[in-house]
C-alpha positions as CSV (number, residue, x, y, z in Angstrom):
1,X,-67.6,-14.3,-5.7
2,X,-68.1,-12.8,-2.3
3,X,-71.7,-11.7,-3.1
4,X,-74.7,-14.0,-2.7
5,X,-76.9,-14.8,-5.6
6,X,-79.3,-11.9,-6.1
7,X,-82.5,-11.1,-8.0
8,X,-82.3,-7.7,-9.7
9,X,-85.6,-6.2,-10.8
10,X,-85.7,-5.1,-14.5
11,X,-84.3,-1.8,-15.3
12,X,-87.6,-0.6,-16.5
13,X,-89.1,-1.3,-13.1
14,X,-86.3,0.4,-11.3
15,X,-86.7,3.5,-13.4
16,X,-90.5,3.9,-13.3
17,X,-91.5,6.6,-10.9
18,X,-94.3,5.9,-8.4
19,X,-97.6,7.4,-9.5
20,X,-98.8,7.7,-5.9
21,X,-97.6,7.5,-2.4
22,X,-95.8,4.6,-0.8
23,X,-96.5,3.6,2.8
24,X,-94.0,1.2,4.5
25,X,-95.5,-0.3,7.7
26,X,-94.5,-2.8,10.4
27,X,-90.9,-1.6,10.2
28,X,-88.2,-1.6,12.8
29,X,-86.9,1.7,11.6
30,X,-83.8,3.7,12.5
31,X,-82.5,7.0,11.3
32,X,-80.4,9.9,12.6
33,X,-81.6,13.4,13.5
34,X,-79.8,16.7,12.9
35,X,-77.4,16.0,15.8
36,X,-76.7,12.5,14.6
37,X,-78.7,11.0,17.4
38,X,-80.5,7.7,16.7
39,X,-84.3,8.0,16.3
40,X,-86.8,5.2,15.9
41,X,-90.0,4.8,13.8
42,X,-92.4,2.1,12.7
43,X,-93.8,3.4,9.4
44,X,-92.5,5.5,6.5
45,X,-94.5,7.6,4.1
46,X,-93.0,8.4,0.7
47,X,-94.5,11.0,-1.6
48,X,-94.8,10.7,-5.4
49,X,-91.7,12.9,-5.7
50,X,-89.6,10.1,-4.2
51,X,-89.0,12.0,-0.9
52,X,-90.0,11.2,2.6
53,X,-93.3,12.8,3.8
54,X,-93.1,11.6,7.4
55,X,-92.1,8.8,9.7
56,X,-94.5,7.4,12.3
57,X,-94.0,5.8,15.7
58,X,-95.5,2.5,16.8
59,X,-99.3,2.8,17.3
60,X,-99.7,6.0,15.3
61,X,-102.7,6.5,13.1
62,X,-101.4,6.0,9.5
63,X,-102.5,7.8,6.4
64,X,-103.8,5.9,3.4
65,X,-101.6,5.3,0.4
66,X,-101.9,3.9,-3.0
67,X,-99.0,1.4,-2.5
68,X,-98.4,-0.4,0.8
69,X,-95.3,-2.4,1.8
70,X,-95.4,-4.5,4.9
71,X,-91.9,-4.7,6.2
72,X,-92.8,-7.7,8.3
73,X,-90.9,-6.4,11.3
74,X,-87.6,-6.2,9.4
75,X,-85.1,-3.4,10.2
76,X,-85.4,-0.4,7.9
77,X,-82.3,1.9,7.6
78,X,-81.3,4.9,5.5
79,X,-79.5,3.8,2.4
80,X,-75.9,3.4,3.2
81,X,-73.3,5.6,1.4
82,X,-69.8,4.8,0.4
83,X,-67.8,8.1,0.4
84,X,-64.9,6.5,-1.6
85,X,-65.4,3.9,-4.3
86,X,-64.5,3.2,-7.9
87,X,-67.7,2.3,-9.7
88,X,-66.4,1.2,-13.1
89,X,-63.5,-0.8,-11.5
90,X,-66.0,-2.6,-9.4
91,X,-67.8,-3.8,-12.5
92,X,-64.6,-4.6,-14.3
93,X,-63.3,-6.8,-11.5
94,X,-66.5,-8.7,-11.4
95,X,-66.3,-9.4,-15.2
96,X,-62.6,-10.1,-15.4
97,X,-60.0,-12.2,-13.6
98,X,-60.5,-11.6,-9.9
99,X,-57.5,-12.6,-7.8
100,X,-58.7,-11.2,-4.5
101,X,-59.5,-14.6,-3.1
102,X,-56.2,-16.4,-4.1
103,X,-54.2,-17.6,-1.1
104,X,-51.0,-18.3,-3.0
105,X,-49.0,-17.3,-6.1
106,X,-49.7,-20.8,-7.6
107,X,-53.4,-20.4,-7.0
108,X,-53.3,-17.0,-8.8
109,X,-51.5,-18.4,-11.7
110,X,-53.9,-21.3,-12.0
111,X,-56.9,-18.9,-12.0
112,X,-55.3,-16.7,-14.7
113,X,-54.6,-19.8,-16.8
114,X,-58.2,-21.1,-16.4
115,X,-59.6,-17.7,-17.4
116,X,-57.4,-17.5,-20.4
117,X,-58.4,-20.9,-21.6
118,X,-62.1,-20.1,-21.1
119,X,-61.7,-16.8,-23.1
120,X,-59.7,-17.7,-26.2
121,X,-60.9,-14.7,-28.2
122,X,-59.8,-12.1,-25.6
123,X,-57.1,-9.9,-27.0
124,X,-55.6,-9.3,-23.5
125,X,-56.1,-11.2,-20.3
126,X,-56.9,-8.5,-17.7
127,X,-57.8,-8.7,-14.0
128,X,-57.0,-7.4,-10.6
129,X,-57.0,-8.1,-6.9
130,X,-53.6,-9.8,-6.4
131,X,-51.7,-9.2,-3.1
132,X,-48.3,-10.6,-2.7
133,X,-48.5,-10.0,1.1
134,X,-51.3,-12.5,1.3
135,X,-49.3,-15.0,-0.7
136,X,-46.4,-14.8,1.8
137,X,-43.7,-14.7,-0.9
138,X,-41.9,-11.7,0.5
139,X,-41.5,-10.0,-2.9
140,X,-43.4,-9.0,-6.0
141,X,-44.4,-11.6,-8.6
142,X,-42.6,-11.7,-11.9
143,X,-43.3,-11.8,-15.6
144,X,-41.5,-15.1,-15.8
145,X,-44.0,-16.6,-13.4
146,X,-46.9,-15.1,-15.2
147,X,-45.6,-16.5,-18.5
148,X,-46.1,-20.0,-17.1
149,X,-49.8,-19.3,-17.0
150,X,-50.2,-17.4,-20.3
151,X,-47.2,-17.3,-22.6
152,X,-48.7,-16.2,-25.9
153,X,-51.1,-13.4,-25.1
154,X,-50.5,-10.2,-23.2
155,X,-51.6,-10.2,-19.5
156,X,-52.1,-7.2,-17.2
157,X,-53.2,-7.7,-13.6
158,X,-53.7,-4.8,-11.2
159,X,-52.8,-5.1,-7.6
160,X,-55.6,-5.1,-5.0
161,X,-54.9,-1.4,-4.1
162,X,-54.8,-0.3,-7.7
163,X,-51.2,1.1,-7.2
164,X,-49.2,-1.6,-9.1
165,X,-49.7,-3.8,-12.1
166,X,-48.3,-7.2,-13.0
167,X,-47.5,-7.9,-16.7
168,X,-46.2,-10.9,-18.6
169,X,-43.5,-10.7,-21.2
170,X,-45.9,-10.2,-24.1
171,X,-47.5,-7.2,-22.4
172,X,-44.1,-5.7,-21.6
173,X,-43.0,-6.1,-25.3
174,X,-46.1,-4.4,-26.6
175,X,-45.5,-1.6,-24.2
176,X,-42.0,-1.2,-25.4
177,X,-40.5,-1.2,-22.0
178,X,-36.8,-2.2,-21.8
179,X,-33.9,-1.9,-19.5
180,X,-33.3,1.5,-21.0
181,X,-36.8,2.8,-20.0
182,X,-36.5,5.3,-17.1
183,X,-38.7,5.2,-14.1
184,X,-41.4,7.9,-14.6
185,X,-42.0,10.6,-12.0
186,X,-44.1,9.2,-9.2
187,X,-43.6,5.6,-10.4
188,X,-41.2,2.7,-10.3
189,X,-40.4,-0.2,-12.6
190,X,-39.4,-3.3,-10.6
191,X,-36.3,-4.7,-12.3
192,X,-34.2,-7.8,-12.6
193,X,-30.5,-7.8,-11.7
194,X,-29.6,-6.6,-15.3
195,X,-32.1,-3.7,-15.0
196,X,-34.7,-5.3,-17.3
197,X,-38.4,-4.9,-16.3
198,X,-39.2,-7.7,-13.9
199,X,-42.9,-7.6,-14.4
200,X,-44.4,-5.2,-11.8
201,X,-45.0,-1.5,-12.4
202,X,-45.7,0.7,-9.4
203,X,-48.0,3.8,-9.5
204,X,-47.4,6.1,-12.5
205,X,-45.2,3.4,-14.1
206,X,-48.5,1.5,-14.7
207,X,-49.2,4.0,-17.5
208,X,-46.4,2.5,-19.5
209,X,-48.4,-0.6,-20.0
210,X,-52.0,0.7,-19.7
211,X,-51.5,3.1,-22.6
212,X,-51.4,0.1,-25.0
213,X,-54.4,-1.7,-23.5
214,X,-57.4,-1.9,-25.9
215,X,-60.1,0.5,-25.0
216,X,-63.5,-1.1,-24.1
217,X,-66.3,-0.9,-26.6
218,X,-69.5,1.0,-25.7
219,X,-71.3,-2.3,-25.1
220,X,-68.5,-3.5,-22.8
221,X,-68.7,-0.2,-20.9
222,X,-72.5,-0.4,-20.5
223,X,-72.2,-4.0,-19.3
224,X,-69.5,-3.0,-16.8
225,X,-71.6,-0.1,-15.3
226,X,-74.7,-2.3,-15.1
227,X,-72.8,-4.9,-13.2
228,X,-71.3,-2.4,-10.8
229,X,-74.7,-0.9,-10.1
230,X,-76.2,-4.3,-9.5
231,X,-73.5,-5.2,-7.0
232,X,-73.9,-1.9,-5.2
233,X,-77.7,-2.3,-4.9
234,X,-77.3,-5.9,-3.6
235,X,-75.2,-4.7,-0.6
236,X,-77.4,-1.7,0.3
237,X,-75.4,1.1,-1.2
238,X,-77.6,3.9,-2.5
239,X,-74.9,6.5,-3.1
240,X,-71.2,6.6,-3.8
241,X,-68.4,9.1,-4.1
242,X,-66.7,7.9,-7.2
243,X,-63.0,8.7,-7.0
244,X,-61.4,9.4,-10.3
245,X,-63.9,9.9,-13.1
246,X,-62.4,10.2,-16.6
247,X,-64.3,12.1,-19.4
248,X,-65.4,8.9,-21.2
249,X,-66.8,7.5,-18.0
250,X,-68.6,10.8,-17.3
251,X,-70.3,10.6,-20.7
252,X,-71.4,7.0,-19.8
253,X,-72.8,8.2,-16.5
254,X,-74.7,11.0,-18.2
255,X,-76.2,8.6,-20.7
256,X,-77.4,6.3,-17.9
257,X,-78.8,9.3,-16.0
258,X,-80.7,10.5,-19.1
259,X,-82.0,7.0,-19.6
260,X,-83.0,6.7,-15.9
261,X,-80.7,3.7,-15.4
262,X,-78.7,4.9,-12.5
263,X,-79.8,2.8,-9.5
264,X,-77.5,4.7,-7.1
265,X,-76.5,8.3,-6.7
266,X,-73.0,9.1,-8.0
267,X,-71.0,12.1,-6.8
268,X,-68.1,12.1,-9.2
269,X,-64.6,13.4,-8.6
270,X,-62.8,14.1,-11.8
271,X,-59.5,12.1,-12.3
272,X,-57.1,15.0,-11.9
273,X,-57.0,18.6,-13.2
274,X,-56.9,17.7,-16.9
275,X,-60.0,15.5,-16.6
276,X,-61.7,18.2,-14.6
277,X,-61.1,20.8,-17.3
278,X,-62.6,18.5,-19.9
279,X,-65.6,17.5,-17.9
280,X,-66.6,20.7,-16.1
281,X,-64.9,23.7,-17.8
282,X,-67.5,26.0,-16.4
283,X,-67.5,24.9,-12.8
284,X,-69.0,22.2,-10.7
285,X,-71.9,20.1,-12.0
286,X,-74.3,20.0,-9.1
287,X,-77.1,17.6,-8.3
288,X,-80.2,18.3,-10.3
289,X,-83.6,16.7,-11.2
290,X,-83.9,13.5,-9.3
291,X,-80.3,14.0,-8.0
292,X,-78.7,10.8,-9.3
293,X,-75.6,12.4,-10.7
294,X,-73.2,15.2,-9.9
295,X,-69.5,16.1,-10.5
296,X,-68.7,18.3,-7.5
297,X,-65.0,18.1,-7.4
298,X,-61.6,16.7,-8.4
299,X,-59.5,13.8,-7.1
300,X,-55.7,14.4,-6.7
301,X,-52.9,12.1,-5.5
302,X,-50.1,12.9,-3.1
303,X,-48.6,9.4,-3.0
304,X,-49.1,5.7,-3.6
305,X,-50.1,2.8,-1.4
306,X,-48.5,1.1,1.6
307,X,-48.6,-2.4,0.2
308,X,-46.5,-1.6,-2.8
309,X,-44.3,0.8,-0.7
310,X,-45.5,3.7,-2.7
311,X,-46.9,5.6,0.3
312,X,-44.7,8.6,1.0
313,X,-43.3,8.5,4.6
314,X,-41.3,11.0,6.7
315,X,-38.8,8.2,7.5
316,X,-37.6,5.0,5.9
317,X,-39.8,2.0,5.7
318,X,-39.0,-0.3,8.6
319,X,-38.7,-3.2,6.2
320,X,-36.9,-1.4,3.3
321,X,-34.1,0.8,4.4
322,X,-33.5,3.8,2.2
323,X,-37.0,3.7,0.8
324,X,-39.5,6.4,1.8
325,X,-42.1,5.8,-0.9
326,X,-43.2,8.1,-3.7
327,X,-43.9,11.8,-3.6
328,X,-46.2,12.4,-6.5
329,X,-46.0,16.2,-6.7
330,X,-43.6,18.9,-5.4
331,X,-45.2,21.0,-2.6
332,X,-45.6,24.0,-4.8
333,X,-47.4,22.0,-7.5
334,X,-49.8,20.5,-5.0
335,X,-50.6,23.9,-3.5
336,X,-51.2,25.3,-7.0
337,X,-53.6,22.5,-8.0
338,X,-55.5,22.8,-4.7
339,X,-55.7,26.6,-5.0
340,X,-56.9,26.5,-8.6
341,X,-59.6,24.0,-7.9
342,X,-60.8,25.8,-4.8
343,X,-61.0,29.1,-6.6
344,X,-63.3,27.6,-9.2
345,X,-65.6,26.2,-6.4
346,X,-64.7,22.6,-6.8
347,X,-64.6,20.2,-3.8
348,X,-61.1,18.6,-3.5
349,X,-60.3,15.1,-2.6
350,X,-56.6,14.2,-2.2
351,X,-55.3,10.6,-1.8
352,X,-52.8,10.6,1.0
353,X,-51.6,7.3,2.7
354,X,-48.2,8.1,4.3
355,X,-47.5,10.6,7.0
356,X,-45.4,12.8,4.6
357,X,-48.2,12.9,2.1
358,X,-50.8,13.7,4.7
359,X,-48.6,16.6,5.9
360,X,-48.2,17.9,2.4
361,X,-52.0,17.9,1.8
362,X,-52.8,19.5,5.1
363,X,-50.3,22.2,4.2
364,X,-51.9,22.8,0.9
365,X,-55.3,23.2,2.4
366,X,-53.9,25.5,5.1
367,X,-52.6,27.7,2.4
368,X,-56.1,28.4,1.1
369,X,-57.9,31.6,2.2
370,X,-59.3,31.2,5.7
371,X,-62.7,29.5,5.8
372,X,-62.3,27.9,2.4
373,X,-62.8,24.4,3.7
374,X,-66.2,25.5,5.1
375,X,-67.3,26.5,1.6
376,X,-65.9,23.7,-0.5
377,X,-65.4,20.2,0.8
378,X,-61.7,19.6,1.6
379,X,-61.2,15.9,1.9
380,X,-58.2,13.7,2.7
381,X,-58.8,10.3,1.2
382,X,-57.5,7.4,3.3
383,X,-55.6,9.5,5.9
384,X,-54.0,6.2,7.0
385,X,-50.6,7.0,8.4
386,X,-50.7,10.5,10.0
387,X,-48.1,12.1,12.3
388,X,-49.7,12.4,15.7
389,X,-48.8,16.1,15.6
390,X,-50.9,16.5,12.4
391,X,-54.1,14.8,13.6
392,X,-55.6,18.0,15.3
393,X,-55.1,19.9,12.0
394,X,-58.0,18.1,10.4
395,X,-60.6,19.6,12.7
396,X,-58.8,22.9,12.9
397,X,-58.8,23.4,9.1
398,X,-62.3,21.9,8.6
399,X,-61.0,19.0,6.6
400,X,-63.0,15.8,6.1
401,X,-61.2,12.5,6.9
402,X,-62.5,10.2,4.3
403,X,-61.4,6.8,5.7
404,X,-62.1,3.1,5.0
405,X,-62.4,1.0,8.1
406,X,-61.7,-2.3,6.3
407,X,-58.3,-1.0,5.3
408,X,-57.2,-1.2,8.9
409,X,-58.3,-4.8,9.3
410,X,-56.8,-5.9,6.0
411,X,-53.6,-3.9,6.5
412,X,-52.8,-4.5,10.1
413,X,-50.0,-7.1,9.7
414,X,-48.5,-5.4,6.7
415,X,-48.7,-1.9,8.4
416,X,-46.8,-3.2,11.4
417,X,-44.1,-4.6,9.1
418,X,-43.9,-1.5,7.0
419,X,-43.7,1.0,9.9
420,X,-43.0,-0.7,13.2
421,X,-45.2,-0.3,16.3
422,X,-44.0,3.2,17.4
423,X,-45.0,4.8,14.1
424,X,-48.5,3.5,14.2
425,X,-49.7,5.9,16.9
426,X,-51.4,8.1,14.4
427,X,-52.4,5.3,12.0
428,X,-56.1,4.5,11.2
429,X,-56.9,6.9,14.0
430,X,-60.7,7.1,13.6
431,X,-61.6,7.7,17.3
432,X,-58.9,10.3,17.8
433,X,-60.0,12.3,14.7
434,X,-63.7,12.2,15.8
435,X,-62.8,13.3,19.3
436,X,-60.9,16.2,17.9
437,X,-64.0,17.4,16.1
438,X,-63.0,16.3,12.6
439,X,-65.7,15.0,10.2
440,X,-65.4,11.3,9.3
441,X,-66.8,10.0,6.0
442,X,-67.0,6.2,5.8
443,X,-66.2,4.2,2.7
444,X,-64.5,1.1,1.4
445,X,-62.3,2.0,-1.6
446,X,-64.1,-0.7,-3.5
447,X,-63.0,-2.8,-5.3
448,X,-59.8,-2.6,-3.3
449,X,-62.0,-3.9,-0.5
450,X,-65.4,-5.5,-0.9
451,X,-68.2,-2.9,-1.3
452,X,-70.4,-4.3,1.4
453,X,-70.8,-1.4,3.9
454,X,-71.6,-3.9,6.7
455,X,-68.0,-5.1,6.4
456,X,-66.9,-1.5,7.1
457,X,-69.3,-1.1,10.0
458,X,-68.0,-4.3,11.5
459,X,-64.3,-3.3,11.1
460,X,-65.0,0.2,12.6
461,X,-66.5,-1.3,15.8
462,X,-64.4,-4.4,16.3
463,X,-61.0,-3.5,14.7
464,X,-61.1,-7.2,13.6
465,X,-61.1,-8.9,10.3
466,X,-64.0,-11.1,9.3
467,X,-62.2,-14.1,10.8
468,X,-62.3,-12.5,14.2
469,X,-58.6,-11.6,14.3
470,X,-57.0,-10.4,16.4
471,X,-59.4,-11.7,19.1
472,X,-58.9,-8.6,21.2
473,X,-59.1,-6.2,18.3
474,X,-56.2,-4.3,16.7
475,X,-55.3,-1.0,18.5
476,X,-58.8,-0.8,20.0
477,X,-58.3,2.7,21.4
478,X,-59.3,3.8,17.9
479,X,-62.5,1.7,17.6
480,X,-65.8,3.5,17.2
481,X,-69.3,2.9,18.7
482,X,-71.8,1.5,16.3
483,X,-73.7,4.8,16.3
484,X,-70.5,6.6,15.3
485,X,-69.8,4.1,12.5
486,X,-73.4,4.3,11.3
487,X,-73.1,8.1,11.1
488,X,-69.9,7.8,9.0
489,X,-71.7,5.7,6.4
490,X,-74.8,7.9,6.3
491,X,-74.7,11.6,7.4
492,X,-70.9,11.8,7.3
493,X,-70.6,10.4,3.8
494,X,-73.6,12.5,2.6
495,X,-71.9,15.7,3.8
496,X,-68.7,14.7,2.1
497,X,-70.6,14.1,-1.1
498,X,-72.4,17.5,-0.9
499,X,-75.7,15.6,-0.8
500,X,-77.9,17.4,1.9
501,X,-81.0,15.4,1.0
502,X,-79.5,11.9,1.7
503,X,-78.2,10.1,4.7
504,X,-81.3,10.3,6.9
505,X,-85.0,9.6,6.5
506,X,-86.4,12.9,7.8
507,X,-89.3,14.7,6.0
508,X,-88.1,16.2,2.8
509,X,-85.1,13.8,2.3
510,X,-84.9,11.4,-0.5
511,X,-86.5,8.1,0.3
512,X,-83.3,6.1,0.0
513,X,-83.7,3.1,2.3
514,X,-82.9,-0.6,2.8
515,X,-84.5,-3.5,4.5
516,X,-82.1,-5.9,6.2
517,X,-82.3,-9.3,7.8
518,X,-81.3,-8.4,11.3
519,X,-81.0,-5.3,13.5
520,X,-77.5,-4.0,13.5
521,X,-78.1,-2.0,16.7
522,X,-78.5,-5.1,18.7
523,X,-76.5,-7.6,16.6
524,X,-73.3,-8.7,18.4
525,X,-70.5,-6.6,16.9
526,X,-68.6,-9.6,15.7
527,X,-71.6,-10.6,13.5
528,X,-72.3,-7.2,11.9
529,X,-70.6,-8.3,8.7
530,X,-73.1,-11.1,8.3
531,X,-76.1,-8.8,7.9
532,X,-77.8,-9.3,4.6
533,X,-79.8,-6.8,2.5
534,X,-83.3,-7.9,1.5
535,X,-84.4,-4.8,-0.4
536,X,-82.8,-1.5,-1.6
537,X,-84.9,1.6,-2.5
538,X,-83.6,4.8,-4.1
539,X,-85.9,7.8,-4.3
540,X,-88.9,5.6,-3.5
541,X,-88.0,3.1,-6.3
542,X,-87.1,-0.4,-5.5
543,X,-83.8,-1.3,-7.2
544,X,-83.0,-4.6,-5.6
545,X,-84.9,-7.5,-4.0
546,X,-83.2,-10.6,-2.7
């Protein structure tokens, strides 16, 4: 696991509201003002409603409070917000086979085999995190190889980006996929020379296997969500935009909310128009009560991912002639979905990786009545490969660029191979988008990337991976200052999540804050990812202590 051992307070303690005010003293406090300028404070007063009453500078006369917390000089920050994560998938990965740390195909197979032997009662062996690019095999893995690890039970392993799955022969048989099975729209079955399924299913082709997976029990789902929330609290995340909520997951979230078990705020985006109609037939479900849960919008997809060559490009992949990726929806269909959701008042998040996909989404938002994207939140999720000519359209249309800095540092070598240097001019263009006036919401896309927001802050500032590569940074013209990156993971993400009472520690805001073990504003940029979280508080309630 990439996470340190942690001590989680009991759920009952997390949920119990404070009966009186809390005063945090001796803090090295930072927050942002209404203009995203950094301000400092030394003490924080929290009311019994869980909101900030005031902050105080060094030397100020402090009020009395029923509960006092001496920060001991530690740095206090607003709780960090991930504008784009996958909550249940985070818990699932932590509880299943996690291949994200495997350096080779053989290491992955060994890990799958070990897990299967340790779980003899498991009906299926499931997991995620594999990345054939990291293994250096120059191709996708196969069912034949997976059969070497587990020959007698079905195995299903999702790629690190969530856009491909790897099955063994038993899983393929149960799914009924044969050489005669056609590729579904928006998907691709990798095949052998005789057209039989080779083992990997890309994008919508994953559904062919996933439809026969056993559904988790209620107890398994509860354990998964508990695990995800614990991980989020341990890395200082107090809020997340959850991208792709299904009706059964929404029911689980509602149950946790009613039981006061949500230790982070969740802004849900329904997993497509069908899920949206089932979850919120009467319109958006806004934040209410103690504002732990909302379903403000819908998540749509324009294309797949770069690593599996599912991202939809305007020209062929540099390393796969004749392949431009996968267009998920015709232009008219995308415009119709966007218009229907907007007319009902829903925020709209659209996954777009390739330059053709980004252009399609920008066109769909442009077709809305003027000013629509100032009323609803119009979001492009990832915005990774954008035609330089399309970059100014984000600001012009009022569209939020919801981007994940660690994607650039993980993808840099693969992106160069997929596109070639000339076509990277508008790729991962954080600084250019900010300079144009576009809004930037920071995130990680966890569990595709680790959920630790300090990893994202590090990547945004250094354009390096956590091994310090490349030494000079990758395409440093698009790097951000720390203050810009900090805003992306606080006020920028709060705006994207339609959460006006989070992101800062001004009076009247929710008292969502973290205590960390070093000051990120003076820490050398290359060490930002090493910052550890000591405590996490949500609405004046401590939900994590290391």
